[in-house]
C-alpha positions as CSV (number, residue, x, y, z in Angstrom):
1,X,95.6,81.9,82.2
2,X,95.2,85.2,84.0
3,X,98.2,87.4,83.5
4,X,99.2,89.4,86.6
5,X,102.2,91.7,87.0
6,X,103.8,93.5,89.9
7,X,106.4,96.4,89.5
8,X,108.7,94.7,92.1
9,X,108.9,91.0,92.7
10,X,111.5,90.3,95.5
11,X,109.5,92.4,98.0
12,X,107.0,92.2,100.7
13,X,105.0,95.0,99.1
14,X,103.0,92.9,96.7
15,X,103.7,89.5,98.3
16,X,100.0,88.5,98.9
17,X,99.3,88.3,95.2
18,X,102.4,86.1,94.7
19,X,101.2,83.9,97.5
20,X,97.7,83.8,96.0
21,X,99.1,82.4,92.7
22,X,101.8,80.1,94.2
23,X,99.5,78.6,96.9
24,X,96.8,77.7,94.4
25,X,94.1,80.1,95.5
26,X,93.4,81.2,91.9
27,X,92.9,77.6,90.9
28,X,90.5,77.2,93.8
29,X,88.5,80.0,92.3
30,X,88.5,78.3,88.9
31,X,91.3,80.1,87.1
32,X,94.9,79.5,86.3
33,X,97.1,82.5,86.9
34,X,100.7,83.7,86.6
35,X,102.4,86.6,88.3
36,X,105.5,88.2,86.9
37,X,107.7,91.3,87.3
38,X,107.3,94.2,85.0
39,X,109.3,97.3,85.9
40,X,109.1,100.3,86.1
41,X,105.7,101.2,87.4
42,X,104.6,103.3,84.4
43,X,105.3,100.3,82.1
44,X,103.3,98.0,84.4
45,X,100.2,100.1,84.0
46,X,100.7,100.7,80.3
47,X,100.7,97.0,79.8
48,X,97.4,96.7,81.7
49,X,95.9,99.5,79.5
50,X,97.2,97.9,76.3
51,X,95.7,94.5,77.1
52,X,99.0,92.6,77.7
53,X,97.9,92.0,81.3
54,X,94.7,91.1,83.1
55,X,95.5,92.5,86.5
56,X,98.2,94.6,88.2
57,X,99.1,94.7,91.8
58,X,100.9,98.0,92.4
59,X,100.6,101.5,93.9
60,X,97.0,102.5,93.7
61,X,97.7,106.1,92.7
62,X,100.0,105.0,89.9
63,X,97.0,103.7,88.0
64,X,96.7,107.3,86.8
65,X,100.0,107.1,84.9
66,X,98.2,105.1,82.2
67,X,94.5,105.9,83.0
68,X,94.2,109.7,83.3
69,X,91.4,111.0,85.5
70,X,90.6,107.4,86.4
71,X,89.2,106.7,83.0
72,X,89.3,103.0,82.0
73,X,90.5,101.2,85.2
74,X,89.4,100.7,88.8
75,X,90.7,99.4,92.1
76,X,89.3,96.0,93.1
77,X,90.8,95.5,96.6
78,X,93.7,96.6,98.7
79,X,96.7,94.2,98.8
80,X,97.9,96.1,101.9
81,X,97.0,99.3,103.7
82,X,98.9,102.7,103.6
83,X,102.0,104.0,101.9
84,X,104.6,101.3,102.2
85,X,108.0,102.8,101.3
86,X,110.9,103.4,103.6
87,X,113.5,106.1,103.6
88,X,117.0,104.6,104.2
89,X,120.2,106.7,104.4
90,X,123.8,105.6,104.5
91,X,124.9,104.7,108.0
92,X,128.1,106.7,107.8
93,X,126.1,109.9,107.5
94,X,124.8,109.2,111.0
95,X,121.1,109.6,110.1
96,X,118.6,109.7,113.0
97,X,115.2,108.1,113.0
98,X,112.6,110.8,112.0
99,X,115.1,113.5,111.1
100,X,114.5,114.4,107.5
101,X,117.1,117.3,107.5
102,X,119.8,114.6,106.7
103,X,118.6,114.5,103.1
104,X,119.8,117.9,102.2
105,X,122.5,117.7,99.5
106,X,122.1,114.0,99.1
107,X,121.4,111.6,96.2
108,X,118.3,109.7,97.0
109,X,117.2,106.8,94.7
110,X,113.5,106.3,93.9
111,X,111.7,104.4,91.2
112,X,109.8,106.2,88.4
113,X,106.4,107.1,89.8
114,X,107.5,106.4,93.4
115,X,109.8,109.5,93.2
116,X,106.7,111.7,93.2
117,X,105.7,110.6,96.6
118,X,109.1,111.3,98.1
119,X,109.2,114.7,96.5
120,X,105.8,115.6,98.0
121,X,106.7,114.2,101.4
122,X,109.8,116.4,101.6
123,X,107.8,119.5,100.6
124,X,105.2,118.7,103.3
125,X,108.1,118.4,105.8
126,X,109.3,121.9,104.8
127,X,112.2,120.7,102.6
128,X,112.3,122.1,99.1
129,X,114.3,119.5,97.1
130,X,115.6,122.0,94.6
131,X,116.6,124.7,97.2
132,X,118.2,122.1,99.5
133,X,120.1,120.2,96.8
134,X,118.2,116.9,97.2
135,X,118.7,114.8,94.1
136,X,115.9,112.4,93.7
137,X,117.2,110.1,91.0
138,X,116.8,106.6,89.4
139,X,118.5,103.7,91.1
140,X,121.7,102.8,89.2
141,X,121.4,99.3,87.8
142,X,117.6,99.2,88.3
143,X,116.7,98.5,84.7
144,X,115.8,95.4,82.7
145,X,113.0,92.9,82.8
146,X,114.2,90.9,85.8
147,X,115.4,93.7,88.2
148,X,113.9,93.9,91.6
149,X,114.0,97.5,92.7
150,X,114.5,97.3,96.4
151,X,117.5,94.9,96.1
152,X,119.0,97.2,93.4
153,X,118.6,100.1,95.8
154,X,120.4,98.3,98.6
155,X,123.2,97.3,96.3
156,X,123.6,100.8,94.9
157,X,123.8,102.2,98.5
158,X,126.5,99.7,99.4
159,X,128.5,100.6,96.3
160,X,128.3,104.3,97.1
161,X,126.3,105.2,94.1
162,X,123.6,106.6,96.3
163,X,123.4,108.3,99.6
164,X,119.9,106.9,100.4
165,X,116.8,105.4,98.9
166,X,113.0,105.4,99.1
167,X,112.0,101.9,98.5
168,X,110.2,98.8,99.8
169,X,110.6,96.9,103.0
170,X,112.9,94.2,101.5
171,X,115.4,96.7,100.2
172,X,115.3,98.4,103.6
173,X,115.8,95.2,105.5
174,X,118.8,94.1,103.3
175,X,120.4,97.5,103.8
176,X,119.8,97.5,107.6
177,X,121.1,94.0,108.0
178,X,124.3,94.6,106.1
179,X,124.9,97.7,108.2
180,X,125.2,100.0,105.1
181,X,122.0,101.9,105.8
182,X,119.7,103.1,108.6
183,X,116.0,103.7,108.4
184,X,114.9,107.3,108.8
185,X,111.2,107.0,107.9
186,X,108.6,104.2,107.9
187,X,105.5,106.2,106.9
188,X,103.2,103.2,107.1
189,X,103.8,103.1,110.8
190,X,103.4,106.8,111.3
191,X,106.8,108.4,110.6
192,X,107.0,111.7,108.7
193,X,104.2,114.2,107.7
194,X,100.8,112.6,108.7
195,X,99.4,112.9,105.2
196,X,102.2,110.7,103.8
197,X,100.7,107.6,105.3
198,X,97.7,108.1,103.1
199,X,99.3,109.0,99.8
200,X,98.7,105.5,98.4
201,X,98.5,101.8,99.1
202,X,99.2,98.6,97.3
203,X,96.1,97.5,95.3
204,X,94.6,95.0,92.9
205,X,93.7,96.8,89.7
206,X,91.8,95.8,86.5
207,X,90.5,97.6,83.5
208,X,86.8,98.6,83.2
209,X,86.7,96.3,80.1
210,X,87.6,93.2,82.2
211,X,85.3,94.2,85.0
212,X,82.4,94.5,82.6
213,X,83.1,91.7,80.3
214,X,84.7,89.1,82.6
215,X,83.5,89.9,86.1
216,X,83.9,86.3,87.3
217,X,87.7,86.7,86.9
218,X,87.7,89.9,88.9
219,X,85.7,88.2,91.7
220,X,88.2,85.3,91.6
221,X,91.2,87.6,91.9
222,X,89.7,89.4,94.9
223,X,88.9,86.1,96.7
224,X,92.3,84.6,95.8
225,X,94.0,87.7,97.3
226,X,91.8,87.5,100.4
227,X,92.6,83.8,100.8
228,X,96.3,84.6,100.7
229,X,95.8,87.3,103.4
230,X,94.1,84.7,105.6
231,X,96.6,82.0,105.0
232,X,99.5,84.3,105.8
233,X,97.8,85.6,109.0
234,X,97.2,82.0,110.1
235,X,100.9,81.2,109.6
236,X,103.4,83.8,108.3
237,X,106.0,81.1,107.9
238,X,104.1,79.8,104.9
239,X,105.6,82.8,103.1
240,X,109.0,81.1,103.0
241,X,107.9,78.2,100.8
242,X,106.3,80.6,98.4
243,X,109.4,82.8,98.3
244,X,111.7,79.9,97.7
245,X,110.0,79.4,94.4
246,X,110.5,83.0,93.2
247,X,113.2,84.8,95.3
248,X,117.0,84.5,95.7
249,X,117.8,82.3,98.7
250,X,118.9,85.2,101.0
251,X,115.7,87.1,100.5
252,X,113.6,84.0,100.7
253,X,114.9,83.6,104.3
254,X,113.8,87.2,105.2
255,X,110.3,87.2,103.8
256,X,108.4,85.5,106.6
257,X,109.6,88.1,109.1
258,X,108.7,91.0,106.7
259,X,105.2,89.5,106.1
260,X,104.7,89.0,109.9
261,X,105.3,92.8,110.3
262,X,102.8,93.6,107.5
263,X,100.0,91.3,108.7
264,X,98.1,94.2,110.5
265,X,97.8,95.9,107.1
266,X,96.4,92.9,105.2
267,X,92.9,94.2,104.7
268,X,91.2,94.3,101.3
269,X,88.9,97.2,102.3
270,X,89.2,100.5,100.4
271,X,87.4,103.1,102.4
272,X,86.1,106.3,100.9
273,X,88.3,108.5,103.0
274,X,91.4,106.6,101.8
275,X,90.4,107.3,98.2
276,X,89.9,111.0,99.0
277,X,93.3,111.2,100.5
278,X,94.9,109.4,97.6
279,X,93.2,111.6,95.1
280,X,94.2,114.8,97.0
281,X,97.8,113.6,96.8
282,X,97.4,112.8,93.1
283,X,96.2,116.3,92.5
284,X,99.1,117.8,94.5
285,X,101.7,116.0,92.3
286,X,99.9,116.7,89.1
287,X,98.5,113.3,88.2
288,X,94.9,114.3,88.7
289,X,93.2,117.5,87.7
290,X,90.1,117.4,89.9
291,X,88.4,115.3,92.6
292,X,86.8,112.1,91.3
293,X,83.9,110.3,92.8
294,X,84.6,107.1,94.8
295,X,82.7,104.8,92.5
296,X,84.8,106.1,89.5
297,X,87.9,104.9,91.3
298,X,86.8,101.7,93.1
299,X,84.8,98.8,91.5
300,X,82.0,99.1,94.1
301,X,80.1,96.2,92.6
302,X,82.6,93.9,94.3
303,X,83.0,95.7,97.6
304,X,80.7,93.3,99.4
305,X,83.4,90.6,98.8
306,X,85.7,92.4,101.3
307,X,83.5,91.3,104.2
308,X,83.2,87.7,103.1
309,X,84.8,84.9,104.9
310,X,86.8,83.2,102.2
């Protein structure tokens, strides 16, 4: 049984790996697999480092939280392209799409690890969080083994415990549909400082030990993920049946539409320029001390798989 974890479950961010497990694509590749929630992000990668997990699907740059200087783990494939978080602000503050000045003096919720990207984005936009009184803080109630971060963020916003949040598409959609929040930034689709789109991406990650000692399982995981990409591109509505097994009913009804929006970003390829941009961001936020060669970050022995027809 291959043990996989994601740092947020009720979300579109890592949905292809959930689909890969639930739709039987790992079994087609000769392996049983499970996928579970393990939050927060640092804990997810620490479990991978400590051998409690076989794979993680999470933010590519966050690998550095448990594997300093890219020592001991590598990226196998992209689960989805580009930075995938949304900035949502309370509707009663009258936020305008693209106008970051609204964050001044506000309490903005962000997950551990994810908060670093929001802080850097604001600095690149000319907003010093300290000087402008921007409190980037944990989400109230987003703790415990079964908490889904985006949903907790939307709930905290509704309860007035936050003025905004930086979280996944599901949390954004719930807040927008309830009317409690408005989206200010969707960096994946070009909002905000241009560099922000390339801070990170969702990726399939394994330790060097697994790659070297059990390469067949790494190949299987990449192919299973790619099969999920293909199946969802063929019919995004298949996401609903997957989500009904793992999500609350309300969010299961939303997932097909969120997946449909994300389909253009379902590409397993990890180009060299993407790694360079990510590592530059990691250096800027203090997670990396120096540039690291592409083949120290990506398991290039599997890169030919990205072009296969699975």
